C-alpha positions in Angstrom: -1.8 8.9 -33.0 -3.8 5.9 -34.2 -6.1 4.3 -31.7 -4.1 1.0 -31.7 -1.1 3.0 -30.7 -3.0 4.9 -28.1 -4.3 1.7 -26.7 -0.7 0.8 -25.9 0.3 4.2 -24.6 2.7 3.9 -21.7 3.1 6.2 -18.8 6.3 5.8 -16.6 6.0 7.2 -13.1 8.9 9.2 -11.7 8.5 7.5 -8.3 9.9 4.0 -8.6 11.1 2.1 -11.6 7.8 0.3 -12.4 6.3 1.2 -15.7 2.6 1.7 -15.6 0.7 0.6 -18.8 -2.7 2.1 -19.4 -5.0 1.0 -22.3 -7.3 3.3 -24.1 -10.4 4.0 -22.2 -13.8 5.5 -22.5 -16.8 6.7 -20.6 -20.5 6.2 -21.3 -22.9 8.9 -20.4 -26.6 9.5 -21.0 -27.8 5.9 -21.5 -31.6 6.0 -21.7 -31.7 9.8 -22.2 -33.6 11.1 -25.3 -31.4 12.2 -28.1 -28.4 10.3 -26.9 -27.7 7.8 -29.6 -25.2 5.1 -28.7 -22.0 5.0 -30.7 -19.2 2.4 -30.4 -16.1 3.3 -28.5 -12.8 1.5 -28.5 -11.7 -0.2 -25.3 -9.2 -2.8 -24.2 -12.1 -5.0 -23.0 -15.1 -6.4 -24.8 -18.0 -4.2 -23.5 -21.2 -3.1 -25.1 -21.4 0.0 -27.4 -21.1 3.2 -25.5 -22.5 6.7 -26.1 -19.8 9.1 -27.0 -19.0 11.8 -24.3 -19.4 15.5 -25.1 -15.7 15.9 -25.0 -15.3 13.8 -28.1 -14.3 10.2 -28.6 -11.8 8.3 -30.8 -13.2 6.2 -33.7 -14.1 2.6 -33.1 -12.7 -0.6 -34.5 -9.8 -1.3 -32.2 -9.1 -4.9 -31.2 -9.3 -5.8 -27.5 -5.9 -5.5 -25.9 -4.3 -8.3 -23.8 -3.0 -7.5 -20.3 0.7 -6.7 -20.0 3.2 -9.1 -18.5 3.2 -9.5 -14.7 6.1 -7.1 -14.2 4.1 -4.2 -15.7 0.9 -2.8 -14.2 -2.0 -2.2 -16.5 -5.4 -0.8 -16.0 -8.7 -0.3 -17.8 -11.7 1.9 -17.2 -15.3 0.8 -17.7 -18.0 3.0 -19.1 -19.9 5.2 -16.8 -23.6 4.3 -17.1 -26.4 6.7 -16.5 -29.9 5.3 -16.1 -33.3 6.7 -15.4 -34.6 5.5 -12.0 -37.4 2.9 -12.2 -40.7 3.5 -10.4 -40.3 0.1 -8.9 -36.6 -0.4 -8.5 -35.6 -3.9 -7.4 -34.2 -4.1 -3.9 -32.4 -6.9 -2.0 -34.8 -8.2 0.7 -33.3 -9.5 3.9 -35.0 -12.4 5.7 -35.1 -12.9 9.4 -35.4 -16.7 9.1 -32.0 -17.2 7.4 -29.6 -14.4 8.3 -26.3 -14.2 6.6 -23.0 -14.9 8.4 -21.5 -11.9 10.1 -18.6 -10.4 8.1 -15.9 -8.1 9.3 -15.5 -4.6 7.8 -12.2 -5.7 6.2 -13.3 -8.9 4.5 -15.8 -9.8 1.9 -16.7 -13.2 0.5 -17.4 -14.1 -3.1 -17.5 -16.9 -5.5 -14.0 -17.7 -6.7 -12.4 -16.9 -3.3 -12.5 -13.1 -2.9 -9.9 -12.1 -0.3 -9.8 -9.3 2.2 -8.4 -5.9 1.8 -7.2 -4.4 5.1 -8.9 -1.2 6.2 -5.5 0.6 6.3 -5.0 -0.2 2.6 -8.5 0.9 1.7 -8.3 4.2 3.6 -4.9 5.0 2.1 -6.0 4.4 -1.5 -9.3 6.3 -0.8 -7.3 9.3 0.7 -5.1 9.4 -2.4 -8.1 9.5 -4.7 -9.9 12.1 -2.7 -6.8 14.3 -2.6 -6.8 14.3 -6.4 -10.5 15.2 -6.4 -9.9 18.0 -3.9 -7.3 19.5 -6.2 -10.0 19.8 -8.8 -12.5 21.3 -6.4 -14.6 18.1 -6.2 -16.2 16.5 -3.2 -14.6 13.5 -1.6 -15.9 10.0 -2.4 -17.4 7.9 0.4 -16.2 4.3 0.8 -19.3 2.1 0.4 -19.1 -1.4 2.0 -21.6 -3.0 -0.4 -19.9 -1.6 -3.4 -16.5 -2.7 -2.1 -18.0 -6.2 -1.8 -18.8 -6.1 -5.5 -15.3 -4.8 -6.2 -13.8 -7.7 -4.3 -15.9 -10.3 -6.1 -14.8 -8.9 -9.5 -11.2 -8.7 -8.4 -11.4 -12.4 -7.4 -12.8 -13.4 -10.8 -10.0 -11.5 -12.6 -7.3 -13.1 -10.4 -8.8 -16.6 -10.9 -8.5 -16.7 -14.6 -10.7 -14.0 -16.1 -7.8 -11.5 -16.6 -8.2 -7.8 -17.0 -11.8 -7.5 -18.0 -14.8 -5.6 -16.8 -17.2 -8.4 -17.4 -16.0 -12.0 -16.8 -17.9 -15.1 -18.2 -21.2 -15.5 -16.4 -20.8 -12.2 -14.5 -23.5 -9.5 -14.5 -22.8 -6.2 -16.2 -21.3 -3.2 -14.4 -23.9 -1.6 -12.2 -26.2 -4.7 -12.3 -23.7 -6.6 -10.1 -23.8 -3.8 -7.4 -26.2 -5.8 -5.3 -28.0 -3.7 -2.6 -26.5 -0.5 -4.0 -28.8 2.3 -5.2 -27.3 4.2 -8.1 -28.1 6.4 -11.1 -24.6 6.6 -12.6 -21.9 4.0 -12.4 -18.4 3.3 -13.6 -15.4 1.1 -13.0 -11.5 1.3 -13.2 -9.5 -1.9 -13.0 -5.8 -2.6 -13.1 -2.8 -4.7 -11.8 0.9 -4.2 -11.2 3.7 -6.1 -9.7 4.6 -5.3 -6.1 6.3 -6.7 -3.0 4.2 -8.2 -0.2 2.9 -6.1 2.6 0.4 -3.3 3.0 2.8 -0.5 2.2 3.8 -2.1 -1.1 0.2 -2.8 -2.1 -0.7 0.8 -1.3 2.2 2.1 -3.5 1.1 -0.2 -6.4 -2.6 0.9 -6.1 -1.7 4.6 -5.8 0.8 4.2 -8.7 -2.0 2.9 -10.9 -4.3 5.7 -9.8 -1.6 8.3 -10.6 -1.2 6.9 -14.1 -5.0 7.1 -14.6 -4.9 10.7 -13.5 -2.1 11.5 -15.9 -4.2 10.6 -18.9 -5.0 13.3 -21.4 -8.0 13.7 -23.8 -9.4 11.9 -25.7 -7.8 8.8 -24.1 -8.7 9.7 -20.5 -11.5 7.3 -19.5 -9.9 6.4 -16.2 -9.3 10.0 -15.3 -12.9 10.9 -16.1 -14.1 8.2 -13.8 -11.9 9.3 -10.9 -12.8 13.0 -11.4 -16.5 12.6 -12.2 -18.5 15.1 -10.2 -21.6 12.9 -10.4 -19.9 10.1 -8.5 -20.3 10.3 -4.7 -19.4 6.7 -3.5 -16.7 4.3 -4.3 -16.0 0.6 -3.8 -12.4 -0.6 -3.6 -10.6 -3.9 -3.6 -6.8 -4.2 -3.6 -5.5 -7.8 -3.6 -2.0 -9.3 -4.2 -2.0 -12.6 -6.0 0.4 -15.6 -5.8 2.3 -14.2 -8.8 3.2 -11.0 -7.0 0.7 -8.8 -8.8 -1.5 -6.4 -7.0 -4.9 -6.1 -8.6 -7.2 -3.2 -8.0 -10.9 -2.6 -8.8 -12.4 0.8 -8.3 -16.2 1.0 -8.6 -18.0 4.3 -8.7 -21.7 5.3 -8.3 -23.7 8.5 -8.0 
């Protein structure tokens, strides 16, 4: 199968009538490690060249793919980035003179109007992901509040005009935008799909996207690799329904 065809590969879930569309994905591993020479990988978003994973990677040269129409969910994984820790890693310093406003555990604020995700939605989506990891003998991911804030900010940018991209105009790269989060390895999955309003419908849409990612097969299984990466220990989640009836999801992973 040619890469351009794989980039438009469609998975249709048995549950429900919604078709889930997944673009070709990739994972980056070993950035900064000796002997790991970067090589371009195709993706449905314009990201930097990635180092090919040990399991093999399709050849490069594919054009970025536009998001599917609102009635069809679509998703895209980011590279997983592995870095060597710095001896003087930057940290976010808090000042006592100008404390930030108190935020609830179910709401984050961000430029572009990031909206809240209810705890019940976050926990349901997290449980679905961790059940899949348990089936593979992997440890459960822990929901990280600071990481979820970064996820919500990115979700807001995508909803407000950026579209299905891992890096919107003026936005920091994946990992670099995880303010206040310590990490050595990082990755991201994003996607959207039409849904009815209400928590139950949003959960169904988010879990449907996750199931489609988990259904991927090598070598086009970047989303699946992020979800089932043994090196990832924490996750940030944002699930938001826009005014067009589309539920957007950002999954950020770190280890």
